[in-house]
N, C-alpha and C positions, 0 to 999 in steps of 0.2 A: 787847916791841919786837922781839926776835929772831924771834919767831913770824912777824911780818909781813915779815921779811926772808928767810924761808925757812931760817933757822938753827935748825932744830928741836931739835937736841941741846942747844944753848946755852939755848934757851927752856925746854926740859924741866928742865935743871939749875936755872935760875932759879926756876921754879915749884916744884920740889921743895924748894928752900931757903926760899921764901916760906911754904910749907905747914909746913915744919919749925919755922919761927919763929912762925907763927900757925896752928895746926891748925884754927881756926874760920873761916879765910878761905875762904868758900864760893865766892867769885868765882875765886880761884886754883885751887881744886879743879875747878870747872866748866871753866875755861880749860885746865887740864891734861888733862881728859877730852876736850875738843875737839882739842887738840894730839895726843894719843895716837890719836884716831880718824884724824886727818890722816896720821899716821905709819903707819897700818895695824895698830896694836896694839889691836885691838877688845876683847880681854878686859880690858886695863887701862883702856880708855876706859869700858867698862861699869861697872867697879869705881868709878871716880871719879864717874861720873854717878849711880850708885846711892847713893853717899855724899851727894851733893847732894840727892837725892830723899829720903833718910832724914831729912835736916834740914828739907827743904821739899817735901813730897809733891806740891804743886801747881805746881812749877816746870815750866811748859810747855816751855821751851827744853830743859831736861834730859831731859824725857820724849821730845821729838821727836828729839833727838840720840841718846839711848839706843836708840830704835826703829831708827834707821839702823844703829847698831852691831850690834843684834840681827839685822837683816836680813843684814848682811855675814857673820855667823856662821851663817846659815841657821836662826835661831830665829824663824821667821815668826810663830808664835803669840804669843810674848812681844813682838815688834815691834807686832803688831796691838793687843795690850792697852795698850801705851804710847801708841800713836796714839789709841786710844779715850779714854784718860784725858786726853790733851792736848786733844782736842776738847771734852771736858766742862769742863775747867778754863779753856779759852781763851775761853769765852763770857762 
């Protein structure tokens, strides 16, 4: 809820706590990755989205979002690979 109100630090704290309580909550991990992207913490976003993809390699949303984060970091080849995979799995 805080995420949608622009209260990013509070949203991040809530997501951290949710993940601490349930480390298998992939939705919370994905959402934290999105939030970290929005906050400009691309390395942390990539880590979270990579964890989502470790658990579900065909998650098109995580592939696309991680591609954006890779682009922001200048890792264009990795971004291209993620976009390619997203297109394959999105069919």
